[in-house]
N, C-alpha and C positions, 0 to 999 in steps of 0.2 A: 660670309654667313648666309645661309639660305633663309629667305624670308618665309615665315610661317603664314600661310594663307588661311583665312577662315574657311570652315567646311562649307561645301555646297549646301548641305542641309540647313545650316544656320542662316545662310544668306536667303534661302528660299522658304524658310518655315512660315513666316507670316503671309507670304503669297499663297501658300497652300491653304492656310487657315482661312484667309479671306475668300478664296475660291470655294472652300467648303461652306462658308456662310452664305455665299450667293447661290451656289448650286448644291445644296445639301442632299445627301443620299438618305432619304427618309422612306421607311417601309411602313405599310399598313395605312390605316385611315388617318385623317387629319387629327392633330393633337386637340383633345377637348379644351375648350376655352379656359376652364379653371386650372389646367395644368400648364398653360402657355408661359406663365411667369416663371415657373420652375424650370421649364425648358430653356428659356432665355438665360436665367441665372446659371444653369448647368453648362451651357455653351461657353459662357464667359469664363467659368472656372476651368473648363477643359482647355480652352485656348491658352490661358495663362500657364497652366500646368505643363502642357506640351512644350511651350516656348521655354519655360524655366529649366526643364529637364531634357530638352532635345529629343523628345519622343517622336519618331517618324510617323507612326500611325496608331489610331485608336478607334474603337467601336463601342457604342453604348446602346442599350435597349432597356426600356421601362415597360413593365406590364402592370396593369391595374385590373383587379377582378378577372384575372386570367386572359386579358386582352392586351396585346402590345399597343401602347398609345404613342410611343416615340422610339424610333430606331434610326441611328445616324452614324455615318462613318466620317472620320476626320483624318486629314493627312494622307500618308503614303503607305500602301501595302508592299510596294516594291519600288525602291528608289531608282534602281538601274533602268527599269523599264517604264518608269513614270506611271505606275498603276495606283489609283486612289483606293483608299479603304471604302468599302461599301458594306451594307448589312450582311452581305453574303461572304465577306472575308473571314477565313478560318484562322484563328490564332491558337497558339499553345495555351491551354488553360491550366497547366501545371496541377497544383494540388486541389483545384476545384474538381478534378477527376475523382477525388475521394468521396464526396457526397453522391456521385453517380454510382460508384462501386457500392456504397451503402444502400442505395435504392435497389440495386440488384439483389443484395443480401436480404433486404426487407421483403421483396417479392417472393423469394424462395422460402423465407420464414413463413409468410402467409400461406404458401402452398404446402406447408408441413414437411418441406424437404430439408430444412436446416434447423438444428437446435442451437441457438446462439450461445448456450452455456456448455455445450459438449466440448471435450478436449479436441484439439486440432487433429490428433491421431485417429479420431473416428472417421475423418474424411481423407486425411493425408497420412496414412499409417507409417510411411517412410520418414516423416519428419522426426528428427532426433528428439527423444525425450529430454526435457530439461529438469526433470524431477518435480515439476509442478504442472498444474493444469493451465494451459493457455487456450482461451475460448475466442469465438468470433466476436462476442460482445466486447471483450477486452481489446481485440485487434481494432475494431471499428471505433473504439473510444480512446485509443492511444494509452492503454493501461497494461499492455502485454509484456513490456520489458524488451521487446525486439528493437534492435538499434535502428537509427535513421541513416540517411546518406552520410557517408564519411566525408568530412572536409579536411584537406591536408595541403600544406604548402608544396608537397611533392606532387606534380601533376599526374604521375603514374598511380598515385594512391587516392587522389581526389575524385569522389564519385559525383560531384555536382557538375563540374565542367568536363572531366575526362571520362565520358561515357561513349566508348567506341565498340563495346562488345555487343554482338547481335545475339539475342536469345530466341531460339526457334519456338519456344513455348513457355508457359508460365512456370513449369517445373524447373527449367534451366534458370529462371530468375530466382526462384527459391533456393536453388543450390548455391548461389553466390553468397548467401549469408547464413544458411541453416546450421553450420557448424560453430558460428560465433556464440559466445556466452551471452546470457541475458544481462541487460544493464541494471535491472532491479527485479525484485520478486513481483510477478504479475499481480496487479490490483493495488499495490502499495504506493505507486506514484503515477503521475501523468508524464509520459515521455513521448513526444511527437515522433511518429515513425511512418515513413513511406514504405519501408520494407515490410512493416506489419500488414499493410494493405496488399502487398504482393502475396504474402502468405494467405491472407483472406481470399484473394482471387483464386488461389489453388483450391481452397476449400469449396468455393462456389462452383468451380469447374467439376470437381469430383462428385458433388451431390446432385448437380444438374445434368451431368453427362454431356455437357457442351463445352467447347472452347470458350474462354473468357470473353473474347470480343464478340463471338456469336451470341453469347448469353446477354451481353449488354444490348445488342441489336434487338433480340427477341423481347426482353423484359423492360427495357427503358427507352431506347431510341425509337423503336417502332411504335409502341403505344403512345408516346408523347409527340410524335411527328418531328423528331430531332434529325432531320435528313442531312444536316451538315455537321454532324458530330461523329467522331470515330478516332481511330488510332493515328498518331503522328508517325506514320511508317515512312521512313526515308526511301524505301524501295519502290513505293507506289506513286503513281501520278495522282495527285490530290487536287481537284479543281479549287481555285480560289484560296489556296494556302498562301498565307503571308510569307514574305521573307522575314528573317529574324536578324536583329541588330544588337550591337553593343557599342560602348564608347571606348576610345583609346585613352591613353594617359593625358592627352591634350583635349579631351572631351569632344573629339570629333566622332561622328557616327561611322562605324565600320561593320562589316558582316560579322555576325556572331559565330563563335567557334562551333564546329560540327559536334553534335551529340546524337546518340542513338537511344531511343526511348523504349526499345522492345523488351527490356528486362523489368520495366516499371510501369506498364500500362495502367494498372489499378491505382497506383499512388500519385501519378503525375504525368502520364504519357498520352493524354488525349488532345485532340483538336476540336474546336467548336466555334460557333458564332455567338455574339451577344444575344441575338434573337432566340437561338436554341436554348441558351442558359436561362433566359427569362421565362421561357415556356416550362423548362424543367423546374425552376423555383416555384412557379405558380402552381404546378401540380402538387406541391407539398403544402399548400395553404388551405386545402379542403380535401375531404375524403373522395375517393374515386379511383385514382391511380393506386393509392394505398388506403387501407382501412383507417378509420378514426383511431382505433386502438393502437395500430402500428405507428401512426404519426405521433401519438402521445409518447411512445417509447423513444422514437427518433429524436424528439425535441425536449426530452427530459434529461437534465444534466446527470451524467454518471458520477459516481463517488469513489474515492479511494477507500481502502479498507479501514481507514480511521474516520470515515464519515465526511471528508471534505469534498465539496462539489468541484468538478473539473471544468465546468463550463462547456463541456462537449457531450453530445448525445451519441446518436449513431451517425458518425461522419460530419455532422454539422456542429458549429459552435453557437452558443446562445449568449445574448447580452442585452443590455438596456442602453438606450441613448440618453442624452442630457435631459430630455423631457420625460424620461421614465418609460418610454415605449419599448416593448420587447421586440427584438429582431433576431433572426437567424442569419448566419453568414459563413462564408469561407473565402479566404484569399488564396492565391497561388503564385509561386515564383519559380521561374525556370530560366534557362539560358534562352535569350531571345524574347522575353516577354513576362508579363504578369497578368493576373486575372482576379476578378472580384465578383462575388455573387452575394447580394444583400436581399433579405426578404422580411417584410413587416407583416406578420400574420393577421393582426387585428385590422390593419389598414388595407390589407390585400395588395400591397405594393411590392414589386420585385424589381431590382436594378442589377443589371449585369454590365460589366465594363472590362474590356480587354485591350492590351496594347502589345507592341512588338519590339521592346527595348529591354535588354538585360538590366536589372537593378533599379529601374525607375520606379518610384513609389507614388501611388495615387491615394494618399490619405484623404483626398477630397471626395472619394467615394462615400465617405460617411456624411459629408456635408450635402452632397447631391441627393443621397437617399433620404436624408432628413427633410430636404426641401419638398420632395414628393409625398413623403409620409405625413407632412404637416398640412397638406392641402385640405381645405374644408369641403367635404363631399356632401354636406347636408342640402346645398342648393343645387339647382339644375346645371345644365351645360353653360 
């Protein structure tokens, strides 16, 4: 019988975390004194979570009043080459790509280029009629009836893990599902859909006259200084891109399966850093990047046709924590990582957290976000 050896990662995890505690990768100015306890608590939570779930690498950033007060990398961005996570490490942000797409939509809406209630065919006339109106407002709020990624035991049919097709443009991405029937009449139900955001990106392309990724650069990444955010394009050399990992049946860390994101940029195909996402979230807590009236639309829950609130506005979800504080958020899950973006509008606190392991769950993002939102800011530093 072959002796099963513990994974190298498990043997070295705590060494990595200890080194991270001694030589933390912190960006920006020194953490203000009143937030230092929250940082210490968060580091303990992160260390325990990474150990319990065998997460190779993780990055976190916290912004208060539009300024990053804490940014730190933990563990490994690349196990084979022994590269640590730093605040510059780019992770797959999965469905946190959706609020970014929603921001581009909002910018075009403010410019008078997009009617959020017009039929899809006004902008994408070749999209097959389903006998009902499907609008950008429904797409951005998951009310359209467009299906989500298919999950199937047959790897040839599963769209989560088996994504090997390269799409040269957004239109090719839309072609992959446009003939499929709606899952429900638009507006009658909430049905989470990444494919709906792909269709939305086609609408944004047509009305702006720009390719979708160029549009994001012009309307979102450029204005917000998100220099480390862009497409997870396998063909290109992307500096500081993390390697992506999964667990085998024995819970050992292995390289994640290959996937191609080119058919789904808008719904879950972007790379970013925790710092860039913290900046992005902060830009939504006051007018400037977007107008006050637009932000109100973005963070007001949409309703189904029978009047029930969905808890989702324009791309963002809306909730309250145990203390009754309102927060806006979006999680993301993809092969090789998960992402989390939490924003407390009244407290002006934004927390972004990213890691590079398939399936690992960081429910502790809620606990960490609450710790920063609870800080008494009435006193000085």
